C-alpha positions as CSV (number, residue, x, y, z in Angstrom):
1,M,21.1,-44.5,-16.6
2,A,22.6,-43.0,-19.7
3,N,23.1,-39.3,-19.2
4,N,20.6,-39.5,-16.3
5,L,17.8,-38.8,-18.8
6,A,15.1,-40.3,-16.5
7,L,16.2,-38.2,-13.6
8,K,16.1,-35.0,-15.8
9,L,12.7,-35.9,-17.1
10,A,11.4,-36.7,-13.6
11,T,12.8,-33.4,-12.2
12,L,11.1,-31.4,-15.0
13,A,7.9,-33.3,-14.6
14,F,7.9,-32.8,-10.9
15,F,8.2,-29.0,-11.1
16,L,5.6,-28.9,-13.9
17,A,3.2,-31.0,-11.8
18,V,3.6,-28.5,-8.9
19,E,2.8,-25.7,-11.3
20,V,-0.3,-27.6,-12.5
21,V,-1.6,-28.0,-9.0
22,L,-0.9,-24.3,-8.2
23,M,-2.5,-23.2,-11.5
24,G,-5.5,-25.5,-10.7
25,G,-5.9,-23.7,-7.4
26,F,-5.6,-20.3,-9.1
27,T,-8.3,-21.4,-11.6
28,R,-10.6,-22.5,-8.8
29,I,-10.0,-19.4,-6.7
30,T,-10.6,-16.9,-9.6
31,D,-13.8,-18.8,-10.6
32,S,-12.3,-19.7,-13.9
33,G,-13.2,-23.4,-13.8
34,L,-16.1,-22.8,-16.2
35,G,-14.1,-20.2,-18.2
36,C,-14.3,-22.8,-21.0
37,P,-17.5,-24.9,-20.7
38,D,-16.3,-27.6,-23.0
39,W,-13.2,-29.9,-23.0
40,P,-10.5,-30.1,-24.2
41,G,-10.9,-26.9,-26.2
42,C,-12.5,-23.6,-25.3
43,F,-15.8,-22.8,-27.0
44,G,-14.8,-25.2,-29.8
45,S,-11.3,-23.8,-30.2
46,M,-7.9,-24.6,-28.6
47,V,-7.5,-20.9,-27.8
48,M,-9.8,-18.5,-26.0
49,T,-11.1,-15.7,-28.2
50,T,-10.5,-12.1,-27.2
51,D,-12.8,-10.6,-29.8
52,T,-15.5,-8.5,-28.1
53,E,-18.3,-9.4,-30.6
54,T,-17.6,-13.1,-30.3
55,I,-17.6,-12.9,-26.5
56,T,-20.9,-11.1,-26.6
57,Y,-22.3,-13.8,-28.8
58,L,-21.0,-16.6,-26.5
59,Q,-22.5,-14.9,-23.5
60,E,-25.9,-15.0,-25.2
61,R,-25.4,-18.6,-26.1
62,Y,-24.1,-19.6,-22.6
63,P,-26.2,-17.4,-20.2
64,E,-25.6,-19.8,-17.3
65,I,-21.9,-18.8,-17.0
66,H,-19.9,-15.6,-17.1
67,V,-18.0,-15.5,-20.4
68,A,-14.8,-13.6,-20.0
69,A,-11.6,-13.8,-22.0
70,H,-9.3,-13.8,-18.9
71,K,-11.2,-16.7,-17.4
72,G,-10.9,-18.7,-20.5
73,W,-7.2,-18.0,-20.8
74,I,-6.6,-19.0,-17.2
75,E,-8.4,-22.3,-17.8
76,M,-6.6,-23.0,-21.1
77,I,-3.2,-22.2,-19.7
78,H,-3.9,-24.7,-16.9
79,R,-4.8,-27.3,-19.6
80,Y,-1.7,-26.5,-21.7
81,I,0.6,-27.1,-18.7
82,A,-1.3,-30.3,-17.8
83,G,-0.9,-31.5,-21.4
84,G,2.8,-30.9,-21.3
85,L,3.0,-32.8,-18.0
86,G,1.2,-35.7,-19.6
87,L,3.7,-35.9,-22.4
88,L,6.6,-35.8,-20.0
89,I,5.2,-38.7,-17.9
90,L,4.6,-40.6,-21.1
91,A,8.3,-40.1,-22.0
92,L,9.2,-41.2,-18.4
93,A,7.3,-44.5,-19.0
94,F,9.1,-45.0,-22.3
95,V,12.5,-44.4,-20.8
96,G,11.7,-46.6,-17.9
97,Y,10.8,-49.4,-20.3
98,R,14.3,-49.1,-21.8
99,E,16.1,-48.9,-18.5
100,K,14.3,-51.6,-16.5
101,E,16.6,-54.3,-17.9
102,K,19.8,-52.2,-17.6
103,T,19.5,-50.8,-14.1
104,A,18.9,-52.8,-10.9
105,N,15.8,-51.8,-8.9
106,Y,14.8,-49.3,-11.6
107,P,11.3,-48.1,-10.6
108,Y,9.6,-49.0,-13.9
109,L,6.3,-49.9,-12.4
110,L,6.2,-46.6,-10.6
111,S,6.5,-44.9,-14.0
112,L,3.6,-46.9,-15.3
113,V,1.5,-46.0,-12.3
114,L,2.2,-42.4,-13.0
115,L,1.1,-42.8,-16.5
116,G,-2.2,-44.3,-15.3
117,L,-2.7,-41.6,-12.8
118,V,-2.2,-38.8,-15.3
119,I,-4.8,-40.5,-17.7
120,V,-7.3,-40.7,-14.8
121,Q,-6.5,-37.1,-13.8
122,G,-7.2,-35.9,-17.4
123,A,-10.6,-37.6,-17.2
124,F,-11.4,-35.9,-13.9
125,G,-10.4,-32.6,-15.5
126,A,-13.0,-33.2,-18.2
127,F,-15.6,-34.2,-15.6
128,T,-14.9,-31.0,-13.6
129,V,-16.0,-28.9,-16.6
130,T,-18.8,-31.1,-18.0
131,L,-20.4,-31.6,-14.5
132,K,-20.2,-27.9,-13.8
133,L,-17.8,-27.9,-10.9
134,L,-19.5,-30.7,-9.0
135,P,-17.7,-30.4,-5.5
136,N,-16.8,-34.1,-5.1
137,I,-15.3,-34.2,-8.6
138,V,-13.3,-31.0,-8.1
139,T,-12.0,-32.2,-4.8
140,L,-11.0,-35.6,-6.3
141,H,-9.2,-33.6,-9.1
142,L,-7.2,-31.8,-6.5
143,M,-6.5,-35.1,-4.7
144,G,-5.3,-36.6,-8.0
145,G,-3.0,-33.7,-8.6
146,L,-1.4,-34.0,-5.2
147,I,-1.0,-37.7,-5.6
148,I,0.8,-37.2,-8.9
149,V,3.1,-34.6,-7.4
150,S,3.9,-36.9,-4.4
151,T,4.5,-39.9,-6.7
152,L,6.8,-37.8,-9.0
153,M,8.7,-36.6,-5.9
154,Y,9.2,-40.2,-4.8
155,L,10.2,-41.3,-8.3
156,R,12.7,-38.4,-8.5
157,H,14.1,-39.4,-5.1
158,R,14.6,-43.0,-6.3
159,L,16.2,-42.0,-9.6
160,K,18.5,-39.6,-7.8
161,R,19.8,-42.4,-5.5
162,L,20.3,-44.6,-8.6
163,A,22.3,-41.9,-10.3
164,L,24.5,-41.9,-7.2
165,G,25.0,-45.6,-7.5
166,D,22.7,-46.5,-4.6
167,S,20.1,-49.1,-5.6
168,S,18.9,-49.9,-2.0
169,L,15.3,-49.3,-1.1
170,I,14.0,-47.1,1.8
171,R,11.3,-47.4,4.4
172,M,9.7,-44.3,5.8
173,R,9.1,-44.0,9.5
174,T,5.5,-44.7,10.5
175,P,5.0,-41.6,12.7
176,V,6.2,-39.4,9.8
177,M,3.9,-41.1,7.3
178,I,1.0,-40.5,9.7
179,G,1.9,-36.8,9.7
180,V,2.1,-36.7,5.9
181,V,-1.4,-38.4,5.7
182,L,-2.9,-36.0,8.2
183,L,-1.5,-33.0,6.2
184,F,-2.7,-34.5,2.9
185,A,-6.2,-34.9,4.4
186,Q,-6.2,-31.4,5.7
187,I,-5.3,-30.0,2.2
188,I,-8.1,-32.1,0.7
189,L,-10.4,-30.7,3.3
190,G,-9.3,-27.2,2.3
191,G,-10.2,-28.1,-1.2
192,W,-13.7,-29.1,0.0
193,V,-14.0,-25.8,1.7
194,S,-13.0,-24.0,-1.5
195,T,-15.1,-25.9,-4.0
196,N,-18.2,-25.5,-1.7
197,Y,-17.4,-21.8,-1.3
198,A,-17.3,-22.2,2.5
199,G,-14.3,-19.9,3.0
200,W,-16.7,-16.9,3.7
201,A,-18.9,-18.8,6.1
202,C,-17.1,-17.9,9.3
203,P,-16.3,-14.3,9.9
204,G,-15.1,-15.0,13.4
205,I,-12.1,-17.0,14.7
206,L,-14.0,-19.3,17.1
207,S,-17.5,-19.1,15.6
208,C,-19.3,-18.6,12.3
209,A,-21.5,-15.7,13.3
210,P,-20.5,-12.2,14.6
211,G,-21.6,-11.2,18.1
212,G,-22.0,-14.8,19.3
213,A,-25.2,-15.4,17.3
214,E,-26.4,-19.0,17.1
215,V,-25.4,-21.0,14.0
216,N,-27.1,-24.2,13.1
217,Y,-24.2,-26.3,11.8
218,D,-25.4,-28.8,9.2
219,F,-22.6,-31.4,9.1
220,Q,-24.8,-33.9,7.1
221,S,-25.4,-31.5,4.2
222,G,-21.9,-30.1,4.4
223,F,-20.3,-33.5,4.0
224,H,-22.8,-35.0,1.6
225,L,-20.3,-36.6,-0.8
226,F,-22.7,-37.3,-3.6
227,P,-24.4,-34.0,-4.4
228,E,-27.0,-33.7,-7.2
229,V,-25.6,-33.8,-10.7
230,G,-26.8,-31.0,-13.0
231,P,-26.8,-27.6,-11.2
232,N,-24.0,-25.1,-11.8
233,Y,-21.9,-25.2,-8.6
234,E,-20.0,-22.1,-9.3
235,G,-20.6,-19.9,-6.3
236,G,-21.8,-22.9,-4.3
237,Q,-25.2,-24.4,-3.6
238,L,-25.1,-25.1,0.2
239,E,-26.9,-23.1,2.9
240,H,-24.9,-21.2,5.5
241,G,-25.2,-23.9,8.2
242,A,-23.6,-26.5,5.9
243,R,-20.8,-24.2,4.8
244,A,-20.1,-23.2,8.4
245,A,-19.9,-26.9,9.3
246,I,-17.3,-27.4,6.6
247,Q,-15.3,-24.4,7.7
248,M,-15.2,-25.4,11.4
249,V,-14.1,-29.0,10.6
250,H,-11.3,-27.5,8.5
251,R,-10.2,-25.4,11.4
252,A,-10.4,-28.4,13.8
253,G,-8.3,-30.3,11.3
254,A,-5.7,-27.5,11.3
255,L,-5.4,-27.7,15.1
256,V,-4.9,-31.5,14.9
257,V,-2.2,-31.2,12.2
258,T,-0.4,-28.4,14.1
259,I,-0.3,-30.3,17.4
260,Y,0.8,-33.6,15.8
261,W,3.5,-32.1,13.7
262,L,5.0,-30.0,16.5
263,A,5.1,-33.1,18.7
264,L,6.6,-35.1,15.8
265,L,9.3,-32.6,15.0
266,W,10.2,-32.3,18.6
267,N,10.7,-36.1,18.9
268,L,12.6,-36.4,15.7
269,V,15.0,-33.7,16.6
270,K,15.3,-35.1,20.2
271,Q,16.2,-38.6,18.7
272,G,18.8,-37.0,16.5
273,V,17.3,-38.3,13.2
274,L,16.3,-34.8,11.9
275,A,18.3,-31.7,11.8
276,N,17.0,-28.9,13.9
277,R,17.3,-26.5,11.0
278,K,15.0,-28.6,8.8
279,A,12.5,-28.9,11.6
280,M,12.5,-25.1,12.1
281,H,11.9,-24.6,8.4
282,F,8.7,-26.7,8.6
283,V,7.6,-24.8,11.8
284,G,8.1,-21.6,9.9
285,L,5.9,-22.8,7.0
286,L,3.3,-24.0,9.6
287,A,3.3,-20.5,11.3
288,A,3.0,-18.8,7.9
289,Q,0.1,-21.0,6.9
290,I,-1.8,-20.3,10.2
291,G,-1.1,-16.6,9.7
292,F,-2.5,-16.6,6.2
293,G,-5.5,-18.7,7.3
294,Y,-6.2,-16.0,9.9
295,A,-5.8,-13.2,7.3
296,N,-8.3,-15.0,5.1
297,V,-10.8,-14.8,7.9
298,V,-10.2,-11.2,8.7
299,Y,-10.2,-10.0,5.0
300,A,-13.0,-12.3,3.8
301,V,-10.9,-14.5,1.6
302,P,-9.5,-12.3,-1.2
303,D,-8.1,-14.1,-4.2
304,S,-4.5,-13.2,-3.4
305,L,-4.6,-14.5,0.2
306,A,-6.6,-17.6,-0.8
307,F,-4.0,-18.5,-3.4
308,I,-1.1,-18.0,-1.0
309,H,-2.9,-20.2,1.5
310,H,-3.3,-22.9,-1.2
311,A,0.4,-22.6,-2.3
312,L,1.6,-22.8,1.2
313,G,-0.4,-26.0,1.7
314,V,1.2,-27.6,-1.3
315,L,4.7,-26.4,-0.2
316,M,4.1,-27.9,3.3
317,L,3.2,-31.2,1.8
318,L,6.3,-31.3,-0.3
319,Y,8.4,-30.4,2.7
320,A,6.7,-33.0,4.8
321,W,7.7,-35.6,2.2
322,S,11.3,-34.3,2.3
323,I,11.3,-34.9,6.0
324,A,10.0,-38.4,5.4
325,Y,12.9,-39.1,3.0
326,A,15.4,-37.4,5.3
327,T,14.4,-39.6,8.3
328,A,13.8,-42.8,6.2
329,V,15.5,-46.1,7.1
330,E,17.4,-47.9,4.3
331,Y,17.3,-51.6,4.0
332,E,18.7,-54.4,1.9
333,E,16.7,-57.5,1.0
334,V,18.7,-60.7,1.6
335,S,17.7,-64.3,1.1
336,Y,16.7,-64.7,4.8
337,G,14.7,-61.5,5.1
338,S,15.5,-57.9,5.5
339,V,18.5,-56.4,7.2
340,K,17.7,-52.8,8.1
341,H,20.2,-50.1,9.0
342,A,20.0,-46.3,9.6
């Protein structure tokens, strides 16, 4: 690859994609998702107005939302960064088209997949606004962002190996991939908690009512994946029983993820395929995430703690992928099958 241009673009796109996911979480946590009720602009402009008289007029015109300059700017900054990411991924696809004939095993199709993903993600960004924060759309938007980040991380890994002269492919270990999938699902479940405003549903650690009062958990309503289109979902529409059900499933998922990853790390270190230091780094992230989850319960989910909880989840996913790559098995394809070696 001439001047490693593709690797440089992939690296920049990867970090920008992480920023987009973090900024998307910040937008959701600060209730800025409807800071601009139209798309791609903001009240018909590509910048959010700060004029007091104009904001007063817009509030009269859009009484169903809270019009605020800072919310509009948070939403627009998120869109600006996402737009920049889209241009970088388009450039990656173009560079890939040029390199596919020059470099053996160049991941050109992966570049095209990324381009398709970012187009779909842009559409879901528009639906998020036009459908007034419909929970399933917002959650799918988060899922799309994490998939793009994960795909960019893999593309960067492939390009880095090519830059070092290694064109062989890799196979991730199945137990590690199960752990990645479990963690991914838990983060998506956390997004479902957030978009349904269920973070406040359980003031206790083991229950969702103080003093041991009875709670009627409504799992059917809490996990109804096709809610009614039309209402404004900012602030949530579910009853307490449904929100409590979502929150308790999220906590149960956290327990499953914790037990699985602790067992997985123990086995990987014991087998000598993962450095003890790298395992301890992940354990530290896991402990911090549990601690901030507890703090969110105690302090009723303030924006700052909710954002840290979101950011740690993203960081854990990235570190889980790095463990998957660190423990991967390389293999060479030969005419009679695959010869695998550590």
